[in-house]
Residue frames as a rotation matrix with the C-alpha (Angstrom) as fourth column:
MET 1
-0.086 -0.604 -0.793 -250.10
-0.291 0.776 -0.559 186.97
0.953 0.183 -0.242 -69.74
ASN 2
0.866 0.481 -0.134 -250.67
-0.036 0.329 0.944 184.77
0.498 -0.813 0.303 -66.71
GLU 3
0.622 -0.613 0.487 -248.26
-0.771 -0.372 0.517 184.69
-0.136 -0.697 -0.704 -63.78
ASN 4
0.573 -0.417 0.705 -246.98
0.162 0.902 0.401 181.17
-0.803 -0.116 0.584 -64.54
LEU 5
0.684 -0.305 0.663 -245.92
0.706 0.048 -0.707 182.30
0.184 0.951 0.248 -68.02
LYS 6
0.778 -0.408 0.478 -244.30
-0.378 -0.911 -0.164 185.46
0.502 -0.053 -0.863 -66.68
SER 7
0.582 -0.562 0.588 -242.33
-0.575 0.226 0.786 183.43
-0.574 -0.796 -0.192 -64.13
PHE 8
0.618 -0.317 0.720 -241.31
0.532 0.843 -0.085 180.93
-0.579 0.435 0.689 -66.80
PHE 9
0.693 -0.337 0.638 -240.04
0.518 -0.383 -0.765 183.60
0.502 0.860 -0.091 -69.19
LYS 10
0.747 -0.463 0.478 -238.28
-0.633 -0.716 0.295 185.50
0.206 -0.522 -0.828 -66.39
LYS 11
0.552 -0.550 0.627 -236.46
-0.165 0.665 0.728 182.29
-0.817 -0.505 0.276 -65.49
LEU 12
0.637 -0.307 0.707 -235.49
0.759 0.411 -0.505 181.84
-0.135 0.859 0.494 -69.15
MET 13
0.801 -0.309 0.512 -234.10
-0.037 -0.881 -0.473 185.39
0.597 0.360 -0.717 -69.15
LYS 14
0.586 -0.509 0.631 -232.04
-0.806 -0.445 0.389 184.94
0.083 -0.737 -0.671 -65.99
ASP 15
0.313 -0.403 0.860 -230.88
-0.410 0.759 0.506 181.31
-0.856 -0.511 0.072 -66.08
PRO 16
-0.097 -0.421 -0.902 -228.61
-0.991 -0.042 0.126 180.33
-0.091 0.906 -0.413 -68.99
GLU 17
-0.945 -0.270 0.183 -228.70
-0.267 0.963 0.042 176.60
-0.188 -0.009 -0.982 -68.15
PHE 18
-0.233 0.951 0.203 -232.49
0.214 0.254 -0.943 176.62
-0.949 -0.177 -0.263 -67.99
ARG 19
0.376 0.330 -0.866 -232.60
-0.657 -0.563 -0.501 178.50
-0.653 0.757 0.005 -71.30
GLU 20
-0.549 -0.676 -0.491 -230.20
-0.831 0.383 0.403 176.04
-0.084 0.630 -0.772 -72.94
LYS 21
-0.757 0.350 0.552 -232.49
0.140 0.912 -0.385 173.17
-0.638 -0.214 -0.739 -71.99
PHE 22
0.269 0.963 -0.032 -235.41
0.248 -0.102 -0.963 174.81
-0.931 0.251 -0.266 -73.76
ALA 23
0.043 -0.332 -0.942 -233.30
-0.790 -0.589 0.171 175.94
-0.611 0.737 -0.287 -76.71
THR 24
-0.873 -0.379 0.306 -233.29
-0.159 0.815 0.557 172.34
-0.461 0.438 -0.772 -77.93
ALA 25
0.046 0.969 0.242 -236.97
0.294 0.219 -0.930 172.65
-0.955 0.114 -0.275 -78.87
LYS 26
-0.807 -0.343 0.481 -237.48
0.516 -0.014 0.856 172.63
-0.287 0.939 0.188 -82.62
THR 27
-0.375 0.770 0.516 -241.01
0.414 -0.359 0.836 174.05
0.829 0.528 -0.184 -82.61
ALA 28
-0.483 0.309 0.819 -243.19
-0.700 -0.699 -0.149 176.19
0.526 -0.645 0.554 -80.39
TYR 29
0.622 0.776 -0.105 -245.25
-0.570 0.540 0.619 173.11
0.537 -0.325 0.779 -79.53
GLU 30
0.306 -0.604 -0.736 -242.16
0.522 0.753 -0.401 171.16
0.796 -0.262 0.546 -78.51
GLY 31
-0.727 -0.538 0.427 -241.16
0.010 -0.629 -0.777 174.12
0.687 -0.560 0.462 -76.33
TYR 32
-0.011 0.835 0.551 -244.65
-0.853 -0.296 0.431 174.14
0.522 -0.465 0.715 -74.86
THR 33
0.702 0.249 -0.667 -244.41
-0.023 0.944 0.328 170.43
0.712 -0.215 0.669 -74.08
MET 34
-0.216 -0.880 -0.422 -241.10
0.617 0.212 -0.758 170.98
0.757 -0.425 0.497 -72.31
ALA 35
-0.781 -0.111 0.614 -242.45
-0.236 -0.858 -0.456 174.00
0.578 -0.501 0.644 -70.44
LYS 36
0.099 0.978 -0.183 -245.70
-0.093 0.192 0.977 172.37
0.991 -0.079 0.110 -69.26
PRO 37
0.096 -0.042 -0.994 -244.40
0.883 0.465 0.066 171.46
0.460 -0.884 0.081 -65.78
TYR 38
-0.764 -0.500 -0.408 -243.56
0.630 -0.715 -0.303 175.14
-0.141 -0.488 0.861 -65.22
ILE 39
-0.889 0.454 -0.056 -246.70
-0.449 -0.840 0.304 176.69
0.091 0.296 0.951 -66.72
GLU 40
-0.820 0.572 -0.004 -249.44
0.545 0.779 -0.311 174.55
-0.175 -0.258 -0.950 -65.24
GLY 41
0.025 0.966 -0.259 -252.90
0.620 -0.218 -0.753 175.44
-0.784 -0.142 -0.604 -66.49
THR 42
-0.124 -0.153 -0.980 -251.61
-0.533 -0.823 0.196 177.28
-0.837 0.547 0.021 -69.57
SER 43
0.732 0.438 0.522 -252.89
0.207 0.587 -0.783 176.23
-0.649 0.681 0.339 -72.99
PHE 44
-0.164 -0.778 0.606 -250.72
0.890 0.148 0.431 175.99
-0.425 0.610 0.669 -76.08
GLU 45
0.338 0.365 0.867 -252.56
0.751 -0.660 -0.015 178.99
0.567 0.657 -0.497 -77.53
GLU 46
0.997 0.005 -0.075 -251.72
0.055 -0.735 0.675 181.08
-0.052 -0.678 -0.734 -74.45
PHE 47
0.305 -0.950 0.067 -248.09
0.422 0.198 0.885 179.94
-0.854 -0.241 0.461 -74.67
LYS 48
-0.160 -0.329 0.931 -247.90
0.986 -0.017 0.163 180.74
-0.038 0.944 0.327 -78.37
ASN 49
0.681 0.470 0.562 -249.53
0.490 -0.862 0.128 184.15
0.545 0.188 -0.817 -77.82
ALA 50
0.859 -0.433 -0.272 -247.02
0.071 -0.425 0.902 184.91
-0.507 -0.794 -0.335 -75.08
LEU 51
-0.061 -0.904 0.423 -244.15
0.747 0.239 0.620 184.02
-0.662 0.354 0.660 -77.42
THR 52
0.069 0.176 0.982 -245.61
0.901 -0.434 0.015 186.36
0.429 0.884 -0.189 -80.02
THR 53
0.944 0.322 0.065 -246.05
0.250 -0.831 0.496 189.14
0.214 -0.453 -0.866 -77.47
ILE 54
0.509 -0.834 -0.215 -242.46
0.229 -0.109 0.967 188.83
-0.830 -0.542 0.135 -76.29
ASN 55
-0.159 -0.562 0.811 -241.23
0.932 0.187 0.311 188.64
-0.327 0.805 0.494 -79.85
ASN 56
0.321 0.394 0.861 -243.04
0.722 -0.690 0.047 191.90
0.613 0.607 -0.506 -80.63
LYS 57
0.973 0.149 -0.179 -241.99
0.233 -0.655 0.719 193.69
-0.010 -0.740 -0.672 -77.43
ILE 58
0.375 -0.909 -0.183 -238.27
0.583 0.077 0.809 193.31
-0.721 -0.410 0.559 -77.56
ASP 59
0.798 -0.074 -0.599 -236.64
-0.355 -0.860 -0.367 196.30
-0.488 0.505 -0.712 -79.21
TYR 60
-0.195 -0.960 0.199 -233.51
-0.353 0.259 0.899 194.31
-0.915 0.105 -0.389 -79.97
ARG 61
-0.058 0.233 0.971 -235.29
0.698 0.705 -0.127 192.52
-0.714 0.670 -0.203 -82.81
LYS 62
0.891 0.455 -0.006 -235.99
0.335 -0.665 -0.668 195.82
-0.308 0.593 -0.744 -84.51
LYS 63
0.552 -0.755 -0.353 -232.27
-0.639 -0.655 0.402 196.63
-0.535 0.004 -0.845 -84.48
LEU 64
0.080 -0.527 0.846 -231.15
0.306 0.821 0.483 193.46
-0.949 0.220 0.227 -86.26
LEU 65
-0.619 -0.345 -0.705 -229.76
-0.569 -0.422 0.706 193.92
-0.541 0.838 0.066 -89.73
SER 66
0.374 0.838 -0.397 -232.02
-0.889 0.202 -0.412 192.79
-0.265 0.507 0.820 -92.52
THR 67
-0.098 -0.466 -0.879 -229.56
-0.641 0.706 -0.302 190.02
0.762 0.534 -0.368 -93.42
ASP 68
-0.951 -0.199 0.238 -229.79
-0.308 0.504 -0.807 188.71
0.040 -0.840 -0.541 -89.87
LEU 69
-0.191 0.963 0.189 -233.58
-0.704 0.000 -0.710 188.76
-0.684 -0.268 0.678 -90.09
GLU 70
0.327 0.282 -0.902 -233.47
-0.898 0.389 -0.204 186.82
0.294 0.877 0.380 -93.32
SER 71
-0.555 -0.603 -0.573 -231.29
-0.386 0.797 -0.465 184.11
0.737 -0.037 -0.675 -91.78
ILE 72
-0.845 0.320 0.429 -233.54
-0.378 0.210 -0.902 183.91
-0.379 -0.924 -0.057 -88.73
SER 73
0.119 0.987 -0.107 -236.72
-0.783 0.027 -0.622 183.59
-0.611 0.158 0.776 -90.76
GLY 74
-0.016 -0.193 -0.981 -235.07
-0.910 0.408 -0.065 181.06
0.413 0.892 -0.182 -93.05
GLY 75
-0.254 -0.119 -0.960 -234.97
-0.048 0.993 -0.111 178.22
0.966 0.018 -0.258 -90.56
ALA 76
-0.991 -0.127 -0.042 -235.75
0.039 0.033 -0.999 179.23
0.128 -0.991 -0.027 -87.02
ASN 77
-0.107 0.989 -0.105 -239.08
0.690 0.150 0.708 179.16
0.716 0.004 -0.698 -85.28
ILE 78
0.366 0.322 0.873 -240.71
-0.221 -0.881 0.418 181.63
0.904 -0.346 -0.251 -82.93
PHE 79
0.982 -0.020 -0.190 -239.64
0.185 0.339 0.922 179.66
0.046 -0.941 0.336 -79.85
SER 80
0.201 -0.979 -0.030 -235.96
0.975 0.197 0.100 179.77
-0.092 -0.050 0.995 -80.76
ASP 81
-0.098 -0.175 0.980 -236.27
0.434 -0.893 -0.116 183.44
0.896 0.414 0.163 -81.79
VAL 82
0.735 0.452 0.505 -237.71
-0.240 -0.523 0.818 184.32
0.634 -0.723 -0.276 -78.38
LEU 83
0.821 -0.488 -0.295 -235.02
0.540 0.500 0.677 182.32
-0.182 -0.715 0.675 -76.57
ILE 84
-0.102 -0.884 0.456 -232.31
0.928 -0.250 -0.276 184.17
0.358 0.395 0.846 -78.48
MET 85
-0.025 0.154 0.988 -233.85
0.071 -0.985 0.155 187.51
0.997 0.074 0.014 -77.68
LEU 86
0.929 0.365 0.052 -234.48
-0.041 -0.036 0.998 186.67
0.367 -0.930 -0.019 -74.03
SER 87
0.501 -0.813 -0.296 -230.82
0.861 0.434 0.267 185.75
-0.089 -0.388 0.917 -73.66
GLN 88
-0.462 -0.723 0.513 -229.84
0.793 -0.596 -0.127 189.21
0.397 0.348 0.849 -74.90
TYR 89
0.290 0.690 0.663 -232.55
0.251 -0.724 0.643 191.35
0.924 -0.020 -0.383 -73.31
LYS 90
-0.674 -0.674 -0.304 -231.34
0.516 -0.135 -0.846 193.47
0.529 -0.727 0.438 -70.42
GLY 91
-0.679 0.436 0.590 -234.45
-0.511 -0.858 0.047 195.47
0.527 -0.270 0.806 -69.56
ASN 92
-0.738 0.564 0.371 -237.61
-0.174 0.372 -0.912 194.80
-0.652 -0.737 -0.177 -67.63
LEU 93
-0.929 0.338 -0.151 -239.87
-0.069 0.243 0.968 192.93
0.364 0.909 -0.202 -70.02
PHE 94
-0.267 0.870 -0.413 -242.74
0.711 0.468 0.525 192.20
0.651 -0.154 -0.744 -67.66
């Protein structure tokens, strides 16, 4: 993951107001469009791969109840999933 993406996701983890702004994105591409000023030189594929990597790294997701997982997969997208998990993650992700 490039340094711009790492900085962007660290800021999302630490800054609730910044995170709330990006939480309005309905799709990963919309999130990418909003994030572009912060992740200069990063393609959508790189952004999407980073979301997937974060999504897979965070242990919290593994601890969710299966009913919670069903509700998440029923209408959310990977961008909103990652934002939710970043807001709850307390460790060192990067």
